[in-house]
N, C-alpha and C positions, 0 to 999 in steps of 0.2 A: 820928346819924352826921355826921361832918365831910366833907360831899361838896363837891368842887370841880367847877365846870362852866364851859363857855363855849359860845358859838354856833359852829356848824359852819361852816367856811370852805370853800366849794366852789371858790374861785379858785386854791387853792394849786398845783394841777396843770394849770391851763389852758394854760400855754405848753408843757408837755410833751405834753399830749393834742392840742393844736392848734398845732404849731410855726409860726412865721411863715413866709410864703412866701419862697422864695429862687429865684434864677434857675435853679439846677439842678433844684429840685423842679418848677418850672413847665415846664421842658423835658421832664422825665420824664413829667409828666402829659399834655403835648401829644403826646409820642411814643406814649403808651398810647392816647390817643384816635384818633390817626392809624392806629395798628395795627388797632384795632377797626374803623375805617371801611374799611380795605383788606381785612380779612377779610370784612366784609359785602359789599363789591363783588365779591370773588373768588367767594364762595358764590353770589351773585346771578347772576354770569356762568355758573357751572357749572350752576345750576338752569335758567337760561334755555336754555342749549345742550341740556340733557337733555330739557326740555319740547318744544323745537323738533324734536328727533329723534323725539318721540312725536306729531308732526304738529299741535302747537299753533301758533296764529298767533303772529307776532312780538310783537304788542301784548299778547296774553294771557300768553304766556310771560314777557315782560318785567315785566308787572304782578305775576304770581305770584312771580317770582324776587325782586323787590324786597320783597314783603310776607311771604314765608315765613320768612326768618331772624328778623325782629323778632317775628313771630307765635309762633314756637317759644319765644323768650325770654319773651314775655308768658305763655304757657301754663305754662312751667316755673316762673315766679314765682308764678302762681296756685296751683299745687300745692305750693308751698313748697320748691322745690329749692334756692333761694338763701338761705333763712332758717331752716334747720333748727336746733333747739337744739343747742348745742355740748356740753352736758352739764357737770355740775359739775366733773368731773375736769379738763377743758380750761380751765374758768374759773379753777380753782385754779392750774393751770400758768401761765396768763397773769398771775394775781395775783403769783405768786412771781417771774416774769420781770420784772415792773415793779419789785418790791422790790430785785432784784439789779441792775437797770439803773443807768446813770449818774444818771438822775433820782432814783431811790430812794436812792442813796448821797448825792446832794446834799441830800436831805431828811433824812438821818441814819437811814434805815431799815436794819435788819439782820434777815436771815432767822433768825438764831440766837435772836432774841427770841420767835419764834413756835414754841412747842413742838409745837403741833398745831392744825390748822384743821378745823372740821366745818361742813358745809353741810346743815342739816336740810331746807331748801327753798330755792328760788331767791331768796327775800326775806330770808333770815336767814343770818348768818355768825357762828359761834362760834369765838373764838380763845382757845386756852389758851396763856398767856404763860409764859416762863421766869422763874426767880427773878432772873436778871440784869436783866430788864426791870422787875421790881417795885422794884429798887433805884435806878432812875432818878428824877430830880426830877419832881414833879407836872406841871410845865409841859411837860416832854418827853413824859410819858405822854399828856397831853391832845393834844399835837401828833401823836403816833404814831397815836392812835385816830382823829383827824381824817383823817390820811393814809390809813389802812387803809379807813375808811368810803368816802372818795371813790374810792379805787382799786377796791374791790370793786364799787361802783356802776358804774364804768366797765367792769369785766371781766365782769360777769354777763350772762346771756343777754338779748337784746333783748326777749323776751316778757314779762319781769318789770320792764321799765324804768319803767313808770308806777306800780308798786305801791311801797308804803313799804318801805324797806330797814331791817332791824334788825341791829345789831351788838352782840354781847355779848362782853366780855373777862373770862375767868375764870382763876384760878390753878390750880396742880396739884391742890389739894383741892376744886376746883369751886366756889370761892367767887367771886361776882361782884366784880370789881375795877374794872370800867368798862363803859360802854355808850353807845350813841347812841340818842336817843329824841326824841319830839315834845314840845314845850311851847310855850305862848303862841301859840295859833292856828296850829299846824302848823310853826313854825320848828324846825329840827333842832338839837338840842343834844347835846353829848357831856359825859360826867361820869365822874369816877373816885372810888373810895372809898379814901382813904389808910389 
């Protein structure tokens, strides 16, 4: 088979995933941190007043009032309240949203090229492509597979982030036309079958 391949480029979406800091973004981040601090102070005051009404000393009430809110956050984090798996449906929605975004359009991605997407497990994405996608140049096909791979790796659940991601691209008759795989000591490669 006349297979074409190239090394996977992880840097293509870097500026989209991690946009450079701007003054507006810095102000929003600082305002969010200030809001969290003020919420913590307000909760602490309410807890301290409540404990003093229950005849706790000022020192004890103050200590407990300051420690209870972060303690609750730590306990919720331990039980996994903040990092529950989003599920593959939400991951696919996020994936589609990125493709339809301005960044996806800038990279030349089109949702019409994806006839169907299947997620057998967290580490594997199967994309059934349209006949229109198959008519593109091999260079464009390789670029699309590269973009899809990096996007899916970004969108999938945190729990599988350290495991190897597999991407398989098939046509309407379920013949493999492209994939992302390991080669040469773990380097990620993408390939297409013309």
